[in-house]
N, CA and C atoms as an extended XYZ file, in Angstrom:
399
Properties=species:S:1:pos:R:3:atomname:S:1:resname:S:1:resid:I:1 pbc="F F F"
N        23.390      -17.515      -36.339 N   MET     1
C        24.640      -18.190      -35.909 CA  MET     1
C        25.758      -17.169      -35.970 C   MET     1
N        26.620      -17.134      -34.956 N   SER     2
C        27.735      -16.218      -34.912 CA  SER     2
C        28.858      -16.626      -35.852 C   SER     2
N        29.152      -17.922      -35.914 N   LEU     3
C        30.331      -18.389      -36.646 CA  LEU     3
C        29.949      -19.523      -37.557 C   LEU     3
N        30.630      -19.587      -38.677 N   ASP     4
C        30.513      -20.703      -39.613 CA  ASP     4
C        31.674      -21.641      -39.253 C   ASP     4
N        31.337      -22.610      -38.380 N   VAL     5
C        32.306      -23.530      -37.823 CA  VAL     5
C        32.443      -24.793      -38.676 C   VAL     5
N        33.656      -25.142      -39.071 N   ALA     6
C        33.857      -26.336      -39.841 CA  ALA     6
C        33.558      -27.575      -39.011 C   ALA     6
N        33.083      -28.667      -39.601 N   PRO     7
C        32.769      -29.897      -38.805 CA  PRO     7
C        34.022      -30.421      -38.089 C   PRO     7
N        35.188      -30.252      -38.621 N   THR     8
C        36.434      -30.693      -37.937 CA  THR     8
C        36.642      -29.950      -36.641 C   THR     8
N        36.267      -28.668      -36.606 N   LEU     9
C        36.424      -27.906      -35.388 CA  LEU     9
C        35.355      -28.301      -34.373 C   LEU     9
N        34.175      -28.601      -34.857 N   VAL    10
C        33.096      -29.126      -33.957 CA  VAL    10
C        33.545      -30.481      -33.356 C   VAL    10
N        34.129      -31.311      -34.169 N   ASP    11
C        34.669      -32.593      -33.637 CA  ASP    11
C        35.759      -32.394      -32.597 C   ASP    11
N        36.626      -31.442      -32.855 N   GLN    12
C        37.657      -31.122      -31.847 CA  GLN    12
C        37.019      -30.713      -30.502 C   GLN    12
N        35.996      -29.808      -30.628 N   ALA    13
C        35.363      -29.396      -29.400 CA  ALA    13
C        34.704      -30.519      -28.666 C   ALA    13
N        34.106      -31.419      -29.383 N   ARG    14
C        33.517      -32.637      -28.728 CA  ARG    14
C        34.535      -33.453      -28.067 C   ARG    14
N        35.767      -33.492      -28.683 N   ASP    15
C        36.789      -34.389      -28.135 CA  ASP    15
C        37.566      -33.644      -26.916 C   ASP    15
N        37.304      -32.345      -26.734 N   GLY    16
C        37.862      -31.664      -25.635 CA  GLY    16
C        38.916      -30.644      -25.930 C   GLY    16
N        39.648      -30.763      -26.996 N   GLU    17
C        40.725      -29.793      -27.313 CA  GLU    17
C        40.410      -29.163      -28.680 C   GLU    17
N        40.546      -27.815      -28.711 N   VAL    18
C        40.308      -27.062      -29.932 CA  VAL    18
C        41.554      -26.349      -30.361 C   VAL    18
N        41.861      -26.474      -31.601 N   ASP    19
C        42.985      -25.747      -32.215 CA  ASP    19
C        42.663      -24.235      -32.197 C   ASP    19
N        43.304      -23.493      -31.371 N   THR    20
C        43.019      -22.051      -31.169 CA  THR    20
C        43.198      -21.272      -32.471 C   THR    20
N        44.268      -21.559      -33.226 N   GLU    21
C        44.469      -20.834      -34.429 CA  GLU    21
C        43.412      -21.105      -35.448 C   GLU    21
N        42.917      -22.318      -35.485 N   GLU    22
C        41.847      -22.619      -36.390 CA  GLU    22
C        40.538      -21.897      -35.970 C   GLU    22
N        40.312      -21.804      -34.692 N   PHE    23
C        39.221      -21.021      -34.164 CA  PHE    23
C        39.351      -19.563      -34.605 C   PHE    23
N        40.509      -18.997      -34.496 N   VAL    24
C        40.762      -17.611      -34.934 CA  VAL    24
C        40.556      -17.442      -36.381 C   VAL    24
N        40.962      -18.432      -37.181 N   ARG    25
C        40.702      -18.359      -38.653 CA  ARG    25
C        39.228      -18.417      -38.938 C   ARG    25
N        38.507      -19.182      -38.086 N   THR    26
C        37.089      -19.300      -38.288 CA  THR    26
C        36.391      -17.889      -37.961 C   THR    26
N        36.874      -17.228      -36.932 N   VAL    27
C        36.375      -15.915      -36.622 CA  VAL    27
C        36.649      -14.969      -37.758 C   VAL    27
N        37.872      -15.003      -38.261 N   GLU    28
C        38.225      -14.126      -39.393 CA  GLU    28
C        37.346      -14.311      -40.647 C   GLU    28
N        37.046      -15.579      -40.904 N   ARG    29
C        36.165      -15.881      -42.097 CA  ARG    29
C        34.719      -15.544      -41.807 C   ARG    29
N        34.282      -15.809      -40.584 N   SER    30
C        32.841      -15.615      -40.271 CA  SER    30
C        32.476      -14.211      -39.960 C   SER    30
N        33.415      -13.399      -39.405 N   LEU    31
C        33.062      -12.032      -38.996 CA  LEU    31
C        34.137      -11.027      -39.622 C   LEU    31
N        34.156      -10.994      -40.932 N   PRO    32
C        35.166      -10.182      -41.610 CA  PRO    32
C        35.214       -8.711      -41.196 C   PRO    32
N        34.066       -8.090      -41.005 N   TYR    33
C        34.069       -6.681      -40.653 CA  TYR    33
C        34.720       -6.543      -39.250 C   TYR    33
N        34.342       -7.328      -38.305 N   ALA    34
C        34.923       -7.285      -36.944 CA  ALA    34
C        36.405       -7.510      -37.012 C   ALA    34
N        36.790       -8.449      -37.860 N   TRP    35
C        38.195       -8.776      -37.939 CA  TRP    35
C        38.966       -7.546      -38.526 C   TRP    35
N        38.375       -6.881      -39.501 N   GLN    36
C        39.022       -5.686      -40.081 CA  GLN    36
C        39.212       -4.597      -38.996 C   GLN    36
N        38.178       -4.342      -38.169 N   VAL    37
C        38.207       -3.337      -37.187 CA  VAL    37
C        39.301       -3.671      -36.123 C   VAL    37
N        39.321       -4.913      -35.704 N   CYS    38
C        40.312       -5.356      -34.723 CA  CYS    38
C        41.748       -5.268      -35.323 C   CYS    38
N        41.848       -5.666      -36.564 N   SER    39
C        43.163       -5.553      -37.212 CA  SER    39
C        43.636       -4.159      -37.393 C   SER    39
N        42.707       -3.252      -37.777 N   ARG    40
C        43.017       -1.864      -37.951 CA  ARG    40
C        43.481       -1.146      -36.687 C   ARG    40
N        42.757       -1.422      -35.577 N   VAL    41
C        43.163       -0.671      -34.322 CA  VAL    41
C        44.439       -1.257      -33.779 C   VAL    41
N        44.671       -2.595      -33.969 N   THR    42
C        45.908       -3.198      -33.532 CA  THR    42
C        47.064       -2.628      -34.369 C   THR    42
N        46.927       -2.502      -35.663 N   ALA    43
C        47.984       -2.019      -36.522 CA  ALA    43
C        48.334       -0.560      -36.163 C   ALA    43
N        47.305        0.213      -35.870 N   ARG    44
C        47.555        1.608      -35.491 CA  ARG    44
C        48.232        1.680      -34.182 C   ARG    44
N        47.927        0.810      -33.234 N   LEU    45
C        48.591        0.779      -31.946 CA  LEU    45
C        50.059        0.419      -32.118 C   LEU    45
N        50.364       -0.558      -32.988 N   ARG    46
C        51.736       -1.025      -33.118 CA  ARG    46
C        52.591       -0.001      -33.896 C   ARG    46
N        51.978        0.755      -34.762 N   THR    47
C        52.742        1.812      -35.479 CA  THR    47
C        52.801        3.098      -34.784 C   THR    47
N        52.196        3.163      -33.595 N   GLY    48
C        52.258        4.444      -32.825 CA  GLY    48
C        51.255        5.525      -33.346 C   GLY    48
N        50.267        5.109      -34.193 N   ASP    49
C        49.285        6.068      -34.662 CA  ASP    49
C        48.209        6.189      -33.609 C   ASP    49
N        48.523        6.814      -32.509 N   THR    50
C        47.642        6.860      -31.337 CA  THR    50
C        47.322        8.271      -30.848 C   THR    50
N        47.754        9.277      -31.588 N   GLU    51
C        47.452       10.684      -31.226 CA  GLU    51
C        47.934       10.975      -29.792 C   GLU    51
N        49.066       10.424      -29.432 N   GLY    52
C        49.686       10.717      -28.121 CA  GLY    52
C        49.059        9.928      -26.975 C   GLY    52
N        48.159        9.011      -27.295 N   ARG    53
C        47.501        8.247      -26.218 CA  ARG    53
C        48.215        6.856      -26.147 C   ARG    53
N        47.889        6.111      -25.094 N   VAL    54
C        48.405        4.726      -24.991 CA  VAL    54
C        47.562        3.741      -25.756 C   VAL    54
N        46.544        4.187      -26.453 N   PHE    55
C        45.672        3.236      -27.189 CA  PHE    55
C        45.417        3.794      -28.581 C   PHE    55
N        44.970        2.902      -29.450 N   ALA    56
C        44.433        3.308      -30.757 CA  ALA    56
C        42.959        2.915      -30.773 C   ALA    56
N        42.150        3.794      -31.345 N   ASP    57
C        40.719        3.479      -31.436 CA  ASP    57
C        40.173        3.722      -32.863 C   ASP    57
N        39.007        3.128      -33.008 N   ASP    58
C        38.258        3.305      -34.286 CA  ASP    58
C        36.888        3.844      -33.903 C   ASP    58
N        36.490        4.904      -34.490 N   THR    59
C        35.194        5.542      -34.238 CA  THR    59
C        34.324        5.569      -35.489 C   THR    59
N        34.649        4.685      -36.418 N   THR    60
C        33.871        4.604      -37.613 CA  THR    60
C        32.596        3.858      -37.423 C   THR    60
N        31.463        4.400      -37.863 N   ALA    61
C        30.213        3.688      -37.710 CA  ALA    61
C        30.224        2.512      -38.681 C   ALA    61
N        29.742        1.356      -38.288 N   PRO    62
C        29.678        0.199      -39.188 CA  PRO    62
C        28.808        0.551      -40.371 C   PRO    62
N        29.208        0.059      -41.583 N   PRO    63
C        28.509        0.434      -42.809 CA  PRO    63
C        27.114       -0.162      -42.999 C   PRO    63
N        26.823       -1.207      -42.161 N   SER    64
C        25.498       -1.899      -42.325 CA  SER    64
C        25.168       -2.565      -40.981 C   SER    64
N        23.943       -3.009      -40.919 N   GLU    65
C        23.482       -3.749      -39.722 CA  GLU    65
C        24.206       -5.029      -39.595 C   GLU    65
N        24.523       -5.687      -40.750 N   GLN    66
C        25.311       -6.895      -40.705 CA  GLN    66
C        26.681       -6.675      -40.134 C   GLN    66
N        27.371       -5.624      -40.510 N   ALA    67
C        28.649       -5.300      -39.971 CA  ALA    67
C        28.558       -4.987      -38.487 C   ALA    67
N        27.535       -4.227      -38.095 N   ARG    68
C        27.351       -3.874      -36.715 CA  ARG    68
C        27.164       -5.158      -35.880 C   ARG    68
N        26.374       -6.143      -36.398 N   GLY    69
C        26.163       -7.393      -35.709 CA  GLY    69
C        27.401       -8.160      -35.569 C   GLY    69
N        28.278       -8.151      -36.554 N   GLN    70
C        29.514       -8.835      -36.490 CA  GLN    70
C        30.438       -8.322      -35.344 C   GLN    70
N        30.500       -6.951      -35.256 N   LEU    71
C        31.278       -6.380      -34.243 CA  LEU    71
C        30.723       -6.684      -32.842 C   LEU    71
N        29.418       -6.623      -32.700 N   LEU    72
C        28.768       -6.936      -31.456 CA  LEU    72
C        29.052       -8.401      -31.056 C   LEU    72
N        28.895       -9.316      -32.009 N   ARG    73
C        29.176      -10.769      -31.725 CA  ARG    73
C        30.603      -11.014      -31.321 C   ARG    73
N        31.543      -10.367      -32.022 N   ALA    74
C        32.912      -10.641      -31.748 CA  ALA    74
C        33.360      -10.079      -30.384 C   ALA    74
N        32.891       -8.877      -30.038 N   LEU    75
C        33.349       -8.284      -28.796 CA  LEU    75
C        32.511       -8.590      -27.624 C   LEU    75
N        31.263       -9.081      -27.837 N   ALA    76
C        30.445       -9.438      -26.695 CA  ALA    76
C        30.665      -10.893      -26.246 C   ALA    76
N        31.236      -11.710      -27.085 N   SER    77
C        31.498      -13.092      -26.694 CA  SER    77
C        32.883      -13.162      -26.027 C   SER    77
N        32.885      -13.706      -24.810 N   ASP    78
C        34.122      -13.803      -24.091 CA  ASP    78
C        35.119      -14.680      -24.874 C   ASP    78
N        34.605      -15.772      -25.420 N   ALA    79
C        35.553      -16.737      -26.099 CA  ALA    79
C        36.105      -16.115      -27.358 C   ALA    79
N        35.257      -15.453      -28.135 N   ILE    80
C        35.782      -14.823      -29.376 CA  ILE    80
C        36.658      -13.622      -29.093 C   ILE    80
N        36.266      -12.777      -28.194 N   ARG    81
C        37.078      -11.630      -27.853 CA  ARG    81
C        38.379      -12.034      -27.247 C   ARG    81
N        38.336      -13.034      -26.352 N   GLY    82
C        39.607      -13.525      -25.798 CA  GLY    82
C        40.550      -14.138      -26.807 C   GLY    82
N        40.001      -14.890      -27.743 N   ALA    83
C        40.840      -15.411      -28.779 CA  ALA    83
C        41.444      -14.350      -29.624 C   ALA    83
N        40.687      -13.342      -29.972 N   LEU    84
C        41.184      -12.230      -30.767 CA  LEU    84
C        42.303      -11.481      -29.966 C   LEU    84
N        42.011      -11.245      -28.708 N   GLU    85
C        43.018      -10.539      -27.898 CA  GLU    85
C        44.315      -11.298      -27.864 C   GLU    85
N        44.240      -12.621      -27.631 N   ARG    86
C        45.476      -13.416      -27.583 CA  ARG    86
C        46.136      -13.430      -28.961 C   ARG    86
N        45.360      -13.543      -30.027 N   HIS    87
C        45.957      -13.565      -31.372 CA  HIS    87
C        46.695      -12.253      -31.699 C   HIS    87
N        46.077      -11.148      -31.416 N   PHE    88
C        46.611       -9.809      -31.732 CA  PHE    88
C        47.596       -9.348      -30.650 C   PHE    88
N        47.585       -9.950      -29.490 N   GLY    89
C        48.447       -9.503      -28.384 CA  GLY    89
C        48.029       -8.163      -27.784 C   GLY    89
N        46.757       -7.892      -27.742 N   VAL    90
C        46.230       -6.612      -27.197 CA  VAL    90
C        45.036       -6.904      -26.314 C   VAL    90
N        44.609       -5.848      -25.660 N   ARG    91
C        43.326       -5.901      -24.922 CA  ARG    91
C        42.367       -4.959      -25.667 C   ARG    91
N        41.209       -5.451      -26.118 N   PHE    92
C        40.264       -4.633      -26.745 CA  PHE    92
C        39.312       -4.003      -25.713 C   PHE    92
N        38.973       -2.773      -25.923 N   ALA    93
C        38.019       -2.104      -25.061 CA  ALA    93
C        36.881       -1.607      -26.077 C   ALA    93
N        35.687       -1.737      -25.586 N   PHE    94
C        34.551       -1.653      -26.487 CA  PHE    94
C        33.485       -0.773      -25.780 C   PHE    94
N        33.262        0.450      -26.312 N   GLN    95
C        32.210        1.288      -25.754 CA  GLN    95
C        30.877        1.076      -26.424 C   GLN    95
N        30.869        0.951      -27.720 N   ASN    96
C        29.715        0.591      -28.479 CA  ASN    96
C        30.216        0.317      -29.922 C   ASN    96
N        29.345        0.014      -30.804 N   CYS    97
C        29.815       -0.376      -32.137 CA  CYS    97
C        30.386        0.791      -32.929 C   CYS    97
N        30.510        1.948      -32.316 N   HIS    98
C        31.149        3.057      -32.955 CA  HIS    98
C        32.501        3.376      -32.321 C   HIS    98
N        32.900        2.593      -31.295 N   ARG    99
C        34.191        2.939      -30.698 CA  ARG    99
C        34.797        1.654      -30.100 C   ARG    99
N        35.831        1.182      -30.743 N   VAL   100
C        36.587        0.039      -30.343 CA  VAL   100
C        38.085        0.577      -30.164 C   VAL   100
N        38.711        0.127      -29.101 N   ALA   101
C        40.107        0.499      -28.899 CA  ALA   101
C        40.942       -0.722      -28.639 C   ALA   101
N        42.257       -0.580      -28.934 N   ALA   102
C        43.257       -1.607      -28.569 CA  ALA   102
C        44.203       -0.969      -27.702 C   ALA   102
N        44.596       -1.720      -26.643 N   PHE   103
C        45.566       -1.345      -25.621 CA  PHE   103
C        46.621       -2.453      -25.578 C   PHE   103
N        47.870       -2.107      -25.280 N   THR   104
C        48.826       -3.162      -24.969 CA  THR   104
C        48.439       -3.719      -23.660 C   THR   104
N        48.774       -4.965      -23.388 N   PRO   105
C        48.525       -5.584      -22.032 CA  PRO   105
C        49.184       -4.696      -20.920 C   PRO   105
N        50.305       -4.164      -21.110 N   ALA   106
C        51.032       -3.345      -20.114 CA  ALA   106
C        50.231       -2.075      -19.779 C   ALA   106
N        49.323       -1.614      -20.699 N   ASP   107
C        48.626       -0.337      -20.471 CA  ASP   107
C        47.225       -0.562      -19.901 C   ASP   107
N        46.878       -1.818      -19.591 N   VAL   108
C        45.514       -2.070      -19.103 CA  VAL   108
C        45.272       -1.464      -17.726 C   VAL   108
N        46.300       -1.294      -16.950 N   ASP   109
C        46.169       -0.708      -15.643 CA  ASP   109
C        46.481        0.820      -15.554 C   ASP   109
N        46.446        1.443      -16.708 N   THR   110
C        46.720        2.889      -16.752 CA  THR   110
C        45.481        3.737      -16.574 C   THR   110
N        45.718        4.953      -16.270 N   ALA   111
C        44.609        5.951      -16.108 CA  ALA   111
C        43.840        6.035      -17.351 C   ALA   111
N        44.516        6.030      -18.585 N   GLN   112
C        43.842        6.125      -19.858 CA  GLN   112
C        42.882        4.920      -20.070 C   GLN   112
N        43.374        3.698      -19.690 N   TYR   113
C        42.499        2.538      -19.862 CA  TYR   113
C        41.314        2.653      -18.947 C   TYR   113
N        41.563        2.925      -17.726 N   ARG   114
C        40.441        3.058      -16.757 CA  ARG   114
C        39.443        4.109      -17.165 C   ARG   114
N        39.957        5.192      -17.676 N   ALA   115
C        39.020        6.255      -18.253 CA  ALA   115
C        38.232        5.789      -19.382 C   ALA   115
N        38.874        5.039      -20.324 N   PHE   116
C        38.166        4.559      -21.529 CA  PHE   116
C        36.984        3.614      -21.146 C   PHE   116
N        37.245        2.750      -20.129 N   VAL   117
C        36.231        1.781      -19.775 CA  VAL   117
C        35.292        2.173      -18.686 C   VAL   117
N        35.387        3.471      -18.373 N   SER   118
C        34.619        4.012      -17.244 CA  SER   118
C        33.136        4.269      -17.637 C   SER   118
N        32.285        4.301      -16.677 N   ILE   119
C        30.873        4.680      -16.906 CA  ILE   119
C        30.789        6.053      -17.520 C   ILE   119
N        31.617        6.968      -16.971 N   ARG   120
C        31.663        8.355      -17.476 CA  ARG   120
C        31.936        8.401      -18.989 C   ARG   120
N        32.952        7.665      -19.482 N   SER   121
C        33.241        7.660      -20.896 CA  SER   121
C        32.172        6.991      -21.713 C   SER   121
N        31.554        5.980      -21.144 N   GLN   122
C        30.464        5.340      -21.847 CA  GLN   122
C        29.313        6.360      -22.064 C   GLN   122
N        28.997        7.089      -21.044 N   ILE   123
C        27.889        8.095      -21.184 CA  ILE   123
C        28.312        9.159      -22.131 C   ILE   123
N        29.560        9.649      -22.075 N   LEU   124
C        29.997       10.763      -22.980 CA  LEU   124
C        30.066       10.340      -24.426 C   LEU   124
N        30.243        9.032      -24.674 N   ASN   125
C        30.313        8.504      -25.996 CA  ASN   125
C        28.916        8.293      -26.608 C   ASN   125
N        27.860        8.504      -25.895 N   GLN   126
C        26.516        8.274      -26.429 CA  GLN   126
C        26.086        9.485      -27.336 C   GLN   126
N        25.308        9.096      -28.339 N   GLN   127
C        24.699       10.039      -29.221 CA  GLN   127
C        23.381        9.438      -29.642 C   GLN   127
N        22.372       10.207      -30.031 N   PRO   128
C        21.074        9.655      -30.426 CA  PRO   128
C        21.183        8.649      -31.542 C   PRO   128
N        22.132        8.789      -32.450 N   GLY   129
C        22.297        7.862      -33.555 CA  GLY   129
C        22.838        6.510      -33.144 C   GLY   129
N        23.330        6.394      -31.924 N   PHE   130
C        23.902        5.156      -31.453 CA  PHE   130
C        22.920        4.268      -30.682 C   PHE   130
N        21.638        4.721      -30.605 N   ARG   131
C        20.634        4.011      -29.788 CA  ARG   131
C        20.444        2.558      -30.208 C   ARG   131
N        20.551        2.226      -31.482 N   ASP   132
C        20.401        0.862      -31.885 CA  ASP   132
C        21.715        0.102      -31.988 C   ASP   132
N        22.719        0.669      -31.536 N   CYS   133
C        23.991        0.036      -31.684 CA  CYS   133
C        24.211       -1.104      -30.664 C   CYS   133
């Protein structure tokens, strides 16, 4: 299971409307490693710790398979990723579990964003150790 969802949130979903902030808190509790990575790159973006780029990224390998799985679940799910992006006010770009970036919404149409999400960058970011990522 990706998330540890409270019965009240399940009831909300059945009734049609879900409290988005409660969903975000569920993601934070259920996927703490992914939350930390997203928080870290967002904070670096906001403080300008971007090495002269329009984005901040994290290239730290997850410390465990559990952490890797959390990152994959968070960023591969449209609903979870979208909720995180709205919560943090950024657009996340994800090459693999060793490279996550945060861009401001205004920078999504820049050359740096397009380069980051390109096939070329995906290929250049590959290493043998990333095969199970």
